[in-house]
Every structure is written in structure tokens, then in C-alpha cells.
mmCIF file of the C-alpha atoms, coordinates in Angstrom:
data_MODEL
# 
_entry.id   MODEL 
# 
loop_
_atom_site.group_PDB 
_atom_site.id 
_atom_site.type_symbol 
_atom_site.label_atom_id 
_atom_site.label_alt_id 
_atom_site.label_comp_id 
_atom_site.label_asym_id 
_atom_site.label_entity_id 
_atom_site.label_seq_id 
_atom_site.pdbx_PDB_ins_code 
_atom_site.Cartn_x 
_atom_site.Cartn_y 
_atom_site.Cartn_z 
_atom_site.occupancy 
_atom_site.B_iso_or_equiv 
_atom_site.pdbx_formal_charge 
_atom_site.auth_seq_id 
_atom_site.auth_comp_id 
_atom_site.auth_asym_id 
_atom_site.auth_atom_id 
_atom_site.pdbx_PDB_model_num 
ATOM 1   C CA . MET A 1 1   ? 35.746 -24.726 -3.806  1.00 0.00 ? 1   MET A CA 1 
ATOM 2   C CA . GLY A 1 2   ? 33.022 -22.129 -4.271  1.00 0.00 ? 2   GLY A CA 1 
ATOM 3   C CA . VAL A 1 3   ? 31.953 -19.083 -6.181  1.00 0.00 ? 3   VAL A CA 1 
ATOM 4   C CA . ILE A 1 4   ? 32.706 -15.396 -5.702  1.00 0.00 ? 4   ILE A CA 1 
ATOM 5   C CA . LYS A 1 5   ? 30.058 -13.213 -7.249  1.00 0.00 ? 5   LYS A CA 1 
ATOM 6   C CA . THR A 1 6   ? 29.936 -9.461  -7.704  1.00 0.00 ? 6   THR A CA 1 
ATOM 7   C CA . GLN A 1 7   ? 26.285 -8.654  -8.361  1.00 0.00 ? 7   GLN A CA 1 
ATOM 8   C CA . ALA A 1 8   ? 25.226 -6.261  -11.070 1.00 0.00 ? 8   ALA A CA 1 
ATOM 9   C CA . ALA A 1 9   ? 23.563 -3.067  -9.870  1.00 0.00 ? 9   ALA A CA 1 
ATOM 10  C CA . PHE A 1 10  ? 20.766 -3.364  -12.428 1.00 0.00 ? 10  PHE A CA 1 
ATOM 11  C CA . GLN A 1 11  ? 19.521 -5.661  -15.174 1.00 0.00 ? 11  GLN A CA 1 
ATOM 12  C CA . SER A 1 12  ? 18.853 -4.617  -18.745 1.00 0.00 ? 12  SER A CA 1 
ATOM 13  C CA . SER A 1 13  ? 18.964 -6.400  -22.057 1.00 0.00 ? 13  SER A CA 1 
ATOM 14  C CA . SER A 1 14  ? 17.910 -5.865  -25.629 1.00 0.00 ? 14  SER A CA 1 
ATOM 15  C CA . SER A 1 15  ? 17.590 -9.619  -26.214 1.00 0.00 ? 15  SER A CA 1 
ATOM 16  C CA . GLU A 1 16  ? 15.874 -12.539 -24.536 1.00 0.00 ? 16  GLU A CA 1 
ATOM 17  C CA . VAL A 1 17  ? 18.928 -14.787 -24.808 1.00 0.00 ? 17  VAL A CA 1 
ATOM 18  C CA . LYS A 1 18  ? 21.789 -14.038 -22.434 1.00 0.00 ? 18  LYS A CA 1 
ATOM 19  C CA . TYR A 1 19  ? 25.145 -15.763 -22.129 1.00 0.00 ? 19  TYR A CA 1 
ATOM 20  C CA . SER A 1 20  ? 27.732 -16.420 -19.469 1.00 0.00 ? 20  SER A CA 1 
ATOM 21  C CA . PHE A 1 21  ? 30.965 -15.311 -21.167 1.00 0.00 ? 21  PHE A CA 1 
ATOM 22  C CA . PHE A 1 22  ? 34.320 -17.055 -20.878 1.00 0.00 ? 22  PHE A CA 1 
ATOM 23  C CA . ALA A 1 23  ? 37.404 -15.738 -22.676 1.00 0.00 ? 23  ALA A CA 1 
ATOM 24  C CA . GLY A 1 24  ? 40.312 -18.099 -23.141 1.00 0.00 ? 24  GLY A CA 1 
ATOM 25  C CA . ARG A 1 25  ? 42.808 -19.749 -25.443 1.00 0.00 ? 25  ARG A CA 1 
ATOM 26  C CA . TRP A 1 26  ? 41.300 -23.243 -25.020 1.00 0.00 ? 26  TRP A CA 1 
ATOM 27  C CA . GLN A 1 27  ? 44.657 -24.818 -26.074 1.00 0.00 ? 27  GLN A CA 1 
ATOM 28  C CA . PRO A 1 28  ? 43.150 -27.459 -25.949 1.00 0.00 ? 28  PRO A CA 1 
ATOM 29  C CA . LEU A 1 29  ? 39.653 -27.543 -24.455 1.00 0.00 ? 29  LEU A CA 1 
ATOM 30  C CA . HIS A 1 30  ? 39.955 -29.987 -21.515 1.00 0.00 ? 30  HIS A CA 1 
ATOM 31  C CA . LYS A 1 31  ? 38.050 -31.428 -18.528 1.00 0.00 ? 31  LYS A CA 1 
ATOM 32  C CA . GLY A 1 32  ? 38.777 -28.352 -16.417 1.00 0.00 ? 32  GLY A CA 1 
ATOM 33  C CA . HIS A 1 33  ? 37.231 -26.087 -19.052 1.00 0.00 ? 33  HIS A CA 1 
ATOM 34  C CA . LEU A 1 34  ? 34.273 -28.449 -19.420 1.00 0.00 ? 34  LEU A CA 1 
ATOM 35  C CA . TRP A 1 35  ? 33.706 -28.382 -15.645 1.00 0.00 ? 35  TRP A CA 1 
ATOM 36  C CA . LEU A 1 36  ? 33.628 -24.580 -15.710 1.00 0.00 ? 36  LEU A CA 1 
ATOM 37  C CA . ILE A 1 37  ? 31.259 -24.457 -18.695 1.00 0.00 ? 37  ILE A CA 1 
ATOM 38  C CA . ASN A 1 38  ? 28.979 -27.042 -17.091 1.00 0.00 ? 38  ASN A CA 1 
ATOM 39  C CA . GLU A 1 39  ? 28.776 -24.990 -13.886 1.00 0.00 ? 39  GLU A CA 1 
ATOM 40  C CA . ARG A 1 40  ? 26.838 -22.356 -15.824 1.00 0.00 ? 40  ARG A CA 1 
ATOM 41  C CA . LEU A 1 41  ? 24.900 -24.768 -18.048 1.00 0.00 ? 41  LEU A CA 1 
ATOM 42  C CA . LYS A 1 42  ? 23.563 -26.735 -15.076 1.00 0.00 ? 42  LYS A CA 1 
ATOM 43  C CA . GLU A 1 43  ? 22.190 -23.463 -13.663 1.00 0.00 ? 43  GLU A CA 1 
ATOM 44  C CA . GLY A 1 44  ? 20.257 -22.980 -16.902 1.00 0.00 ? 44  GLY A CA 1 
ATOM 45  C CA . TYR A 1 45  ? 22.519 -20.383 -18.514 1.00 0.00 ? 45  TYR A CA 1 
ATOM 46  C CA . ASN A 1 46  ? 23.873 -20.381 -22.053 1.00 0.00 ? 46  ASN A CA 1 
ATOM 47  C CA . VAL A 1 47  ? 27.642 -20.110 -22.479 1.00 0.00 ? 47  VAL A CA 1 
ATOM 48  C CA . TRP A 1 48  ? 29.611 -17.937 -24.892 1.00 0.00 ? 48  TRP A CA 1 
ATOM 49  C CA . LEU A 1 49  ? 33.203 -19.075 -25.427 1.00 0.00 ? 49  LEU A CA 1 
ATOM 50  C CA . GLY A 1 50  ? 35.434 -16.282 -26.649 1.00 0.00 ? 50  GLY A CA 1 
ATOM 51  C CA . ILE A 1 51  ? 38.435 -17.893 -28.338 1.00 0.00 ? 51  ILE A CA 1 
ATOM 52  C CA . ARG A 1 52  ? 41.325 -15.445 -28.068 1.00 0.00 ? 52  ARG A CA 1 
ATOM 53  C CA . ASP A 1 53  ? 43.015 -14.939 -31.429 1.00 0.00 ? 53  ASP A CA 1 
ATOM 54  C CA . VAL A 1 54  ? 46.624 -15.507 -30.363 1.00 0.00 ? 54  VAL A CA 1 
ATOM 55  C CA . GLU A 1 55  ? 49.684 -16.212 -32.488 1.00 0.00 ? 55  GLU A CA 1 
ATOM 56  C CA . PRO A 1 56  ? 50.590 -19.913 -32.480 1.00 0.00 ? 56  PRO A CA 1 
ATOM 57  C CA . ASP A 1 57  ? 53.683 -20.701 -30.407 1.00 0.00 ? 57  ASP A CA 1 
ATOM 58  C CA . GLU A 1 58  ? 54.893 -23.343 -27.935 1.00 0.00 ? 58  GLU A CA 1 
ATOM 59  C CA . LYS A 1 59  ? 52.025 -22.625 -25.493 1.00 0.00 ? 59  LYS A CA 1 
ATOM 60  C CA . ASN A 1 60  ? 49.455 -22.057 -28.269 1.00 0.00 ? 60  ASN A CA 1 
ATOM 61  C CA . PRO A 1 61  ? 50.096 -24.678 -30.943 1.00 0.00 ? 61  PRO A CA 1 
ATOM 62  C CA . TRP A 1 62  ? 46.782 -24.140 -32.724 1.00 0.00 ? 62  TRP A CA 1 
ATOM 63  C CA . THR A 1 63  ? 45.302 -21.113 -34.458 1.00 0.00 ? 63  THR A CA 1 
ATOM 64  C CA . ALA A 1 64  ? 42.043 -19.666 -33.169 1.00 0.00 ? 64  ALA A CA 1 
ATOM 65  C CA . GLN A 1 65  ? 40.312 -21.082 -36.266 1.00 0.00 ? 65  GLN A CA 1 
ATOM 66  C CA . GLU A 1 66  ? 41.663 -24.579 -35.503 1.00 0.00 ? 66  GLU A CA 1 
ATOM 67  C CA . ILE A 1 67  ? 40.473 -24.297 -31.893 1.00 0.00 ? 67  ILE A CA 1 
ATOM 68  C CA . LEU A 1 68  ? 37.046 -23.162 -33.097 1.00 0.00 ? 68  LEU A CA 1 
ATOM 69  C CA . GLU A 1 69  ? 36.786 -26.220 -35.367 1.00 0.00 ? 69  GLU A CA 1 
ATOM 70  C CA . MET A 1 70  ? 37.980 -28.591 -32.603 1.00 0.00 ? 70  MET A CA 1 
ATOM 71  C CA . ILE A 1 71  ? 35.394 -27.166 -30.204 1.00 0.00 ? 71  ILE A CA 1 
ATOM 72  C CA . LYS A 1 72  ? 32.594 -27.387 -32.786 1.00 0.00 ? 72  LYS A CA 1 
ATOM 73  C CA . GLU A 1 73  ? 33.423 -31.048 -33.482 1.00 0.00 ? 73  GLU A CA 1 
ATOM 74  C CA . GLY A 1 74  ? 34.220 -32.062 -29.893 1.00 0.00 ? 74  GLY A CA 1 
ATOM 75  C CA . GLU A 1 75  ? 32.308 -32.781 -26.706 1.00 0.00 ? 75  GLU A CA 1 
ATOM 76  C CA . LEU A 1 76  ? 30.284 -29.556 -26.976 1.00 0.00 ? 76  LEU A CA 1 
ATOM 77  C CA . LYS A 1 77  ? 29.003 -30.253 -30.499 1.00 0.00 ? 77  LYS A CA 1 
ATOM 78  C CA . GLU A 1 78  ? 25.448 -31.099 -29.428 1.00 0.00 ? 78  GLU A CA 1 
ATOM 79  C CA . LEU A 1 79  ? 25.214 -28.118 -27.051 1.00 0.00 ? 79  LEU A CA 1 
ATOM 80  C CA . ILE A 1 80  ? 26.453 -25.841 -29.842 1.00 0.00 ? 80  ILE A CA 1 
ATOM 81  C CA . GLU A 1 81  ? 23.835 -27.226 -32.222 1.00 0.00 ? 81  GLU A CA 1 
ATOM 82  C CA . GLU A 1 82  ? 21.166 -26.613 -29.543 1.00 0.00 ? 82  GLU A CA 1 
ATOM 83  C CA . GLY A 1 83  ? 22.347 -22.996 -29.171 1.00 0.00 ? 83  GLY A CA 1 
ATOM 84  C CA . LYS A 1 84  ? 23.379 -23.458 -25.536 1.00 0.00 ? 84  LYS A CA 1 
ATOM 85  C CA . VAL A 1 85  ? 27.074 -22.906 -26.269 1.00 0.00 ? 85  VAL A CA 1 
ATOM 86  C CA . LEU A 1 86  ? 28.308 -20.223 -28.669 1.00 0.00 ? 86  LEU A CA 1 
ATOM 87  C CA . PRO A 1 87  ? 32.012 -20.429 -29.576 1.00 0.00 ? 87  PRO A CA 1 
ATOM 88  C CA . THR A 1 88  ? 33.447 -17.411 -31.414 1.00 0.00 ? 88  THR A CA 1 
ATOM 89  C CA . ILE A 1 89  ? 36.872 -16.026 -32.172 1.00 0.00 ? 89  ILE A CA 1 
ATOM 90  C CA . ILE A 1 90  ? 37.597 -12.722 -30.458 1.00 0.00 ? 90  ILE A CA 1 
ATOM 91  C CA . PRO A 1 91  ? 40.585 -10.383 -30.759 1.00 0.00 ? 91  PRO A CA 1 
ATOM 92  C CA . ASP A 1 92  ? 43.308 -11.092 -28.207 1.00 0.00 ? 92  ASP A CA 1 
ATOM 93  C CA . ILE A 1 93  ? 42.820 -9.199  -24.952 1.00 0.00 ? 93  ILE A CA 1 
ATOM 94  C CA . GLU A 1 94  ? 45.199 -7.734  -22.384 1.00 0.00 ? 94  GLU A CA 1 
ATOM 95  C CA . SER A 1 95  ? 42.610 -7.324  -19.636 1.00 0.00 ? 95  SER A CA 1 
ATOM 96  C CA . ILE A 1 96  ? 38.929 -7.554  -18.749 1.00 0.00 ? 96  ILE A CA 1 
ATOM 97  C CA . ASN A 1 97  ? 37.531 -4.350  -17.275 1.00 0.00 ? 97  ASN A CA 1 
ATOM 98  C CA . TYR A 1 98  ? 34.186 -3.292  -15.897 1.00 0.00 ? 98  TYR A CA 1 
ATOM 99  C CA . GLY A 1 99  ? 32.582 -0.338  -14.207 1.00 0.00 ? 99  GLY A CA 1 
ATOM 100 C CA . ARG A 1 100 ? 29.876 -0.155  -11.607 1.00 0.00 ? 100 ARG A CA 1 
ATOM 101 C CA . GLY A 1 101 ? 26.323 -0.889  -12.608 1.00 0.00 ? 101 GLY A CA 1 
ATOM 102 C CA . VAL A 1 102 ? 27.346 -2.626  -15.830 1.00 0.00 ? 102 VAL A CA 1 
ATOM 103 C CA . GLY A 1 103 ? 24.227 -4.802  -15.950 1.00 0.00 ? 103 GLY A CA 1 
ATOM 104 C CA . TYR A 1 104 ? 25.854 -8.213  -15.515 1.00 0.00 ? 104 TYR A CA 1 
ATOM 105 C CA . ASP A 1 105 ? 27.466 -10.274 -12.764 1.00 0.00 ? 105 ASP A CA 1 
ATOM 106 C CA . ILE A 1 106 ? 31.176 -10.958 -12.335 1.00 0.00 ? 106 ILE A CA 1 
ATOM 107 C CA . ILE A 1 107 ? 31.573 -14.570 -11.143 1.00 0.00 ? 107 ILE A CA 1 
ATOM 108 C CA . GLU A 1 108 ? 34.701 -16.477 -10.151 1.00 0.00 ? 108 GLU A CA 1 
ATOM 109 C CA . HIS A 1 109 ? 34.390 -20.260 -9.872  1.00 0.00 ? 109 HIS A CA 1 
ATOM 110 C CA . TYR A 1 110 ? 36.602 -22.381 -7.616  1.00 0.00 ? 110 TYR A CA 1 
ATOM 111 C CA . PRO A 1 111 ? 36.866 -25.932 -8.946  1.00 0.00 ? 111 PRO A CA 1 
ATOM 112 C CA . PRO A 1 112 ? 37.436 -29.019 -6.818  1.00 0.00 ? 112 PRO A CA 1 
ATOM 113 C CA . LYS A 1 113 ? 41.133 -29.923 -6.482  1.00 0.00 ? 113 LYS A CA 1 
ATOM 114 C CA . GLU A 1 114 ? 41.090 -32.702 -9.097  1.00 0.00 ? 114 GLU A CA 1 
ATOM 115 C CA . ILE A 1 115 ? 39.702 -30.247 -11.669 1.00 0.00 ? 115 ILE A CA 1 
ATOM 116 C CA . GLY A 1 116 ? 41.828 -27.292 -10.564 1.00 0.00 ? 116 GLY A CA 1 
ATOM 117 C CA . ASN A 1 117 ? 44.981 -29.350 -11.021 1.00 0.00 ? 117 ASN A CA 1 
ATOM 118 C CA . ILE A 1 118 ? 44.306 -29.984 -14.726 1.00 0.00 ? 118 ILE A CA 1 
ATOM 119 C CA . SER A 1 119 ? 46.931 -28.268 -16.855 1.00 0.00 ? 119 SER A CA 1 
ATOM 120 C CA . ALA A 1 120 ? 46.685 -27.587 -20.586 1.00 0.00 ? 120 ALA A CA 1 
ATOM 121 C CA . THR A 1 121 ? 50.488 -27.436 -20.614 1.00 0.00 ? 121 THR A CA 1 
ATOM 122 C CA . SER A 1 122 ? 50.667 -31.031 -19.315 1.00 0.00 ? 122 SER A CA 1 
ATOM 123 C CA . ILE A 1 123 ? 48.029 -32.101 -21.830 1.00 0.00 ? 123 ILE A CA 1 
ATOM 124 C CA . ARG A 1 124 ? 50.015 -30.564 -24.704 1.00 0.00 ? 124 ARG A CA 1 
ATOM 125 C CA . GLU A 1 125 ? 53.232 -32.224 -23.458 1.00 0.00 ? 125 GLU A CA 1 
ATOM 126 C CA . GLN A 1 126 ? 51.495 -35.620 -23.383 1.00 0.00 ? 126 GLN A CA 1 
ATOM 127 C CA . MET A 1 127 ? 50.068 -35.012 -26.857 1.00 0.00 ? 127 MET A CA 1 
ATOM 128 C CA . LYS A 1 128 ? 53.616 -34.342 -28.117 1.00 0.00 ? 128 LYS A CA 1 
ATOM 129 C CA . LYS A 1 129 ? 54.885 -37.570 -26.527 1.00 0.00 ? 129 LYS A CA 1 
ATOM 130 C CA . ASP A 1 130 ? 51.986 -39.467 -28.120 1.00 0.00 ? 130 ASP A CA 1 
ATOM 131 C CA . GLY A 1 131 ? 52.721 -37.932 -31.536 1.00 0.00 ? 131 GLY A CA 1 
ATOM 132 C CA . LYS A 1 132 ? 49.353 -36.133 -31.608 1.00 0.00 ? 132 LYS A CA 1 
ATOM 133 C CA . LEU A 1 133 ? 50.883 -32.652 -31.712 1.00 0.00 ? 133 LEU A CA 1 
# 
């Protein structure tokens, strides 16, 4: 459990509002994701959720648009309305890259075991058994 942080060499911004960015499939958004999002929110940061636009398949049963709607109507609804969480669809990515002095931090969060063991695959399998997928 902990955080690894690579500090930015300098700070600059053209806007007053900054976001902690998370890119993912969110298939579906679950307690592990919420823990991660809340780590930044409780430190006073806004969160931008980039929903990767992936083709639906066995591991990604929903479209990016369906995920966006589920997130907007789910547990984050109030935070979205308050402007603290910004969910958007982004093109699919193959990597995240950065150079030195990019003006933002790179942070890796280590969840407690009970959160780290949450699996979207297991959640989807249970949803199938329950007839919800």
C-alpha cells in the first residue's frame, strides 16, 4: 500500500481548474475504481475519467457511450454535477508517454489488498450468472 510519485519539474497552467487523469475501460466501474478516484478527491483534486473507446467484446461488453451513461447515472452522479469528476470518451490508447518537465506529476497508487483484489472480470462473470449482462 502506498503511492509512487514522479514530481513534475515545473508547474504551468492556462486554467485554474486542474484534474487528476485516469484512463481506463471502466467495464464496469467498481469499488476498486471508486477507491482510486476517491484517493485524489480526498486530497482536494478534481478527477478526469478518460473512457477508452474500445470495441465491445467478451472483456468489454459495453460501448464507451454506455459506460459514460452508466458512470453519469451511478455513484459519481453528484460529484459529476458538482464538477469534481469529469467523465469523457477518449480514443483508445496503446500507451501513456511523457517527457521530462511536462508540468504534471505521475502518480501510482497501491490499494489495500481487499481493494487490489477486486476484478472487473469476476464482476462481469457474476453479472452474467445473475442475468444482468
